[in-house]
C-alpha positions as CSV (number, residue, x, y, z in Angstrom):
1,X,154.1,102.8,47.8
2,X,153.8,104.7,51.0
3,X,151.0,104.3,53.0
4,X,148.0,106.9,53.5
5,X,146.7,107.6,56.4
6,X,142.9,108.9,56.1
7,X,142.1,111.9,57.3
8,X,140.3,112.7,60.7
9,X,137.3,114.3,58.7
10,X,137.2,111.5,55.9
11,X,136.1,108.0,56.0
12,X,138.5,105.1,55.1
13,X,137.8,105.2,51.6
14,X,138.4,109.1,51.7
15,X,134.7,109.9,51.1
16,X,134.1,113.1,53.7
17,X,132.6,112.8,57.1
18,X,129.1,114.7,57.3
19,X,128.5,115.7,60.8
20,X,124.8,116.8,61.4
21,X,123.8,118.7,64.2
22,X,121.5,117.6,66.8
23,X,118.3,119.1,66.6
24,X,116.7,119.8,70.0
25,X,113.4,118.5,70.7
26,X,110.8,121.0,71.6
27,X,107.0,121.1,72.0
28,X,104.9,123.8,70.0
29,X,103.2,126.1,72.0
30,X,100.1,125.2,70.4
31,X,100.2,121.5,71.1
32,X,97.3,120.2,73.3
33,X,99.9,117.8,74.7
34,X,102.8,119.0,76.4
35,X,104.2,115.5,76.5
36,X,107.4,114.5,74.3
37,X,106.6,111.5,71.7
38,X,110.0,110.2,72.3
39,X,110.7,108.0,75.1
40,X,106.5,106.9,75.2
41,X,107.0,103.5,73.5
42,X,107.6,100.6,75.8
43,X,107.1,97.1,76.1
44,X,104.1,95.3,77.5
45,X,105.0,93.6,80.8
46,X,102.6,91.0,80.5
47,X,103.1,89.9,76.5
48,X,106.2,91.8,76.0
49,X,105.1,93.9,73.0
50,X,105.5,97.3,71.9
51,X,103.0,99.8,73.0
52,X,102.9,103.6,72.5
53,X,101.1,105.5,75.5
54,X,99.1,108.8,75.0
55,X,96.9,110.8,76.8
56,X,93.2,110.8,76.4
57,X,90.7,113.7,76.7
58,X,90.3,113.5,80.3
59,X,94.5,113.5,80.6
60,X,94.7,109.4,81.8
61,X,97.0,107.7,79.9
62,X,96.2,104.7,77.8
63,X,98.4,102.2,75.5
64,X,97.7,101.8,72.0
65,X,98.8,99.5,69.6
66,X,101.6,100.9,67.3
67,X,100.4,99.8,63.9
68,X,96.8,101.0,62.4
69,X,94.4,98.9,61.3
70,X,91.8,98.9,58.8
71,X,88.5,100.9,60.3
72,X,85.9,98.5,58.3
73,X,87.4,95.4,60.1
74,X,87.4,97.0,63.7
75,X,84.3,97.3,65.8
76,X,83.2,101.1,66.5
77,X,83.5,100.8,69.9
78,X,87.2,99.9,69.7
79,X,88.3,102.5,67.3
80,X,90.5,105.4,68.6
81,X,92.4,108.1,66.6
82,X,95.1,110.5,67.3
83,X,94.7,114.3,67.0
84,X,97.1,116.4,68.7
85,X,99.2,114.1,70.6
86,X,95.7,113.2,72.2
87,X,93.8,110.0,72.0
88,X,90.4,110.2,71.3
89,X,87.9,107.2,71.8
90,X,86.0,107.4,68.5
91,X,86.8,107.2,64.7
92,X,87.9,110.4,62.5
93,X,86.0,109.4,59.5
94,X,89.4,108.2,57.9
95,X,89.9,104.6,56.9
96,X,92.6,103.7,59.4
97,X,92.6,103.5,63.0
98,X,94.4,102.6,66.5
99,X,93.2,100.1,69.2
100,X,94.0,99.8,72.8
101,X,96.6,97.2,73.3
102,X,94.4,95.8,75.9
103,X,92.4,94.3,73.2
104,X,95.3,92.5,71.6
105,X,97.2,91.6,75.1
106,X,97.2,87.6,75.2
107,X,97.5,88.1,79.0
108,X,93.9,90.0,78.6
109,X,90.7,87.8,78.3
110,X,88.2,89.4,76.3
111,X,84.5,89.1,77.8
112,X,82.7,89.9,74.6
113,X,83.6,89.0,70.9
114,X,85.8,91.4,69.2
115,X,85.5,90.1,65.8
116,X,87.8,87.9,63.4
117,X,90.5,90.5,62.7
118,X,91.2,91.2,66.4
119,X,91.2,87.4,67.2
120,X,93.6,86.6,64.1
121,X,96.1,89.6,65.4
122,X,95.7,88.2,69.1
123,X,96.9,84.8,68.1
124,X,99.7,86.4,66.3
125,X,100.5,88.3,69.4
126,X,100.0,85.1,71.7
127,X,102.8,82.7,69.4
128,X,105.0,85.6,69.5
129,X,105.1,86.0,73.2
130,X,105.3,82.3,73.2
131,X,108.5,82.6,71.0
132,X,109.9,85.2,73.4
133,X,109.1,83.2,76.5
134,X,111.1,80.2,75.5
135,X,114.1,82.2,73.8
136,X,114.7,83.5,77.4
137,X,114.2,87.4,75.6
138,X,111.0,87.6,77.7
139,X,110.1,87.0,81.3
140,X,106.0,88.0,82.0
141,X,105.7,90.4,85.2
142,X,104.2,88.7,87.8
143,X,100.6,89.3,88.5
144,X,99.9,92.7,90.0
145,X,99.1,92.3,93.7
146,X,98.4,95.2,96.0
147,X,101.7,95.7,98.0
148,X,99.8,97.4,100.7
149,X,97.7,94.2,101.5
150,X,101.4,92.5,102.9
151,X,102.5,95.6,104.8
152,X,101.5,96.8,108.0
153,X,98.8,99.8,108.0
154,X,101.3,101.6,110.1
155,X,103.7,101.8,107.1
156,X,103.4,104.5,104.4
157,X,101.3,103.0,101.6
158,X,103.1,102.1,98.5
159,X,99.8,103.6,96.8
160,X,98.9,106.6,98.6
161,X,95.9,108.7,98.5
162,X,96.4,112.6,97.6
163,X,94.1,115.2,98.0
164,X,95.1,118.3,96.0
165,X,93.0,120.6,93.7
166,X,90.2,119.8,95.1
167,X,90.1,116.4,94.4
168,X,91.8,112.9,95.1
169,X,94.1,111.0,93.1
170,X,96.0,107.7,93.7
171,X,99.7,107.7,93.0
172,X,101.6,105.0,91.8
173,X,104.2,105.1,94.1
174,X,105.3,105.9,97.7
175,X,105.3,109.7,98.2
176,X,109.1,109.9,98.4
177,X,109.4,107.8,95.3
178,X,107.0,110.0,93.2
179,X,109.6,111.2,90.1
180,X,109.6,114.3,88.3
181,X,108.7,113.4,84.8
182,X,110.4,116.6,82.8
183,X,113.0,116.1,80.4
184,X,116.5,117.4,81.3
185,X,119.3,119.2,78.7
186,X,120.6,115.5,78.2
187,X,117.2,114.1,76.7
188,X,117.0,112.1,80.0
189,X,113.7,112.0,82.3
190,X,114.7,113.9,85.6
191,X,116.0,112.0,88.4
192,X,114.6,114.6,91.4
193,X,111.8,113.3,93.4
194,X,108.6,116.0,93.5
195,X,108.7,115.7,97.3
196,X,111.1,118.3,98.4
197,X,112.3,119.1,102.3
198,X,112.7,122.7,101.1
199,X,109.0,123.2,100.3
200,X,105.7,123.0,102.4
201,X,104.5,119.7,103.2
202,X,101.2,118.2,103.7
203,X,99.9,116.1,106.6
204,X,98.5,112.6,106.9
205,X,94.6,113.1,107.8
206,X,91.8,110.7,108.4
207,X,88.8,111.7,106.0
208,X,85.4,110.1,104.9
209,X,85.6,108.2,102.0
210,X,83.2,110.3,100.0
211,X,82.5,109.6,96.2
212,X,83.1,112.2,93.6
213,X,80.6,112.9,90.9
214,X,79.7,110.0,89.2
215,X,80.7,107.4,91.8
216,X,78.3,105.0,93.9
217,X,78.3,105.7,97.4
218,X,80.0,103.7,100.0
219,X,79.0,103.3,103.5
220,X,80.5,105.8,106.3
221,X,84.4,105.3,106.8
222,X,87.4,107.1,107.4
223,X,90.6,106.8,105.2
224,X,93.9,108.0,105.4
225,X,94.9,110.6,103.0
226,X,97.9,112.9,102.4
227,X,96.2,116.4,102.3
228,X,97.8,118.9,100.4
229,X,94.7,121.1,99.9
230,X,96.1,123.6,102.4
231,X,99.2,124.3,100.2
232,X,99.6,127.6,97.7
233,X,98.1,126.7,94.6
234,X,101.2,126.8,92.7
235,X,102.4,124.0,94.9
236,X,99.6,122.1,94.3
237,X,99.7,122.7,90.6
238,X,103.4,121.4,90.9
239,X,102.4,118.1,92.4
240,X,99.5,117.7,90.1
241,X,101.7,118.1,86.9
242,X,104.7,115.7,88.9
243,X,107.5,117.8,88.7
244,X,110.3,118.9,90.9
245,X,111.0,122.5,92.3
246,X,113.6,123.5,89.3
247,X,111.3,122.4,86.6
248,X,108.3,123.5,88.4
249,X,109.9,127.0,87.5
250,X,111.1,126.3,83.9
251,X,108.5,126.9,81.3
252,X,110.2,125.4,78.2
253,X,111.1,121.8,79.8
254,X,108.5,119.3,78.0
255,X,107.2,116.3,79.8
256,X,109.3,112.8,79.0
257,X,106.6,110.9,80.7
258,X,103.1,110.3,81.9
259,X,102.0,111.6,85.4
260,X,101.3,108.6,87.4
261,X,98.3,109.9,88.8
262,X,94.5,108.2,88.6
263,X,91.3,110.0,90.3
264,X,90.7,108.1,93.2
265,X,87.7,106.1,92.8
266,X,86.5,104.2,96.4
267,X,85.0,101.2,94.6
268,X,87.7,100.6,92.0
269,X,90.6,101.4,94.3
270,X,89.3,99.5,97.4
271,X,92.4,97.8,98.2
272,X,94.4,100.9,98.8
273,X,92.2,101.9,101.5
274,X,93.8,102.4,104.8
275,X,91.6,103.1,107.9
276,X,94.6,104.3,109.8
277,X,97.0,107.0,109.7
278,X,100.8,105.8,108.6
279,X,103.3,105.4,111.7
280,X,100.6,105.2,114.4
281,X,100.3,102.6,116.9
282,X,97.1,100.4,116.8
283,X,94.8,100.8,119.8
284,X,94.2,98.0,122.4
285,X,91.2,96.9,120.5
286,X,93.0,96.7,117.2
287,X,96.1,94.6,119.1
288,X,93.4,92.1,120.1
């Protein structure tokens, strides 16, 4: 008997190898959300369970539980449904709905009764979290502490307030660490920052902490704001969509992550208020 060598286009048993072409991910032109669903599933840093991130109608992100639940067992205020990649805070009339992960996260304490179904799911997730911790597969994140509280106010804030497009937004990273959210050709997130030395830059300035529509008024005080309002509209839009200059000029590139902006609220984000500009020396009265 003579040994036979398998052909490179066949398996060891002689069956042919079938190579399926990789299909590129694309976003439909009529899609309300320009966000690719791939890469948007993650793990909760407090409990270690899977979450699905979606955009709401106001373009703010929300983490939903990945499984659909029976609408009859979920209270109406906690029912969400998806339409065109957008999460809506009510039922769509079907027998199934989605709920925010915060309602099931064992690390979050509910202030109002949520019903027996949600309580049972919370107990199940709490048991799974304990097993993951005991087996060493998961380590809960440390409690969220404002990084700027331990820093000197002369340094650049870790969560800066940026003014652009007639609004103020709170960033989730320092200015030089805000990363592009577009997808590259290798299906990875773009590693380039939004801040580009070759593009016009904003300026740090002291502006009144005036509230926006629907927010309560605060005592008159000045806060450090990175002002981009004097830049061209296209440049402000690039910052708002959180894209590097290369992907800002590319219309076909989809977003692989959600933009990290939050609408700034002086009451909710009071810990991120800075009354002095970064990299400025304190006065004599402040040194004392």
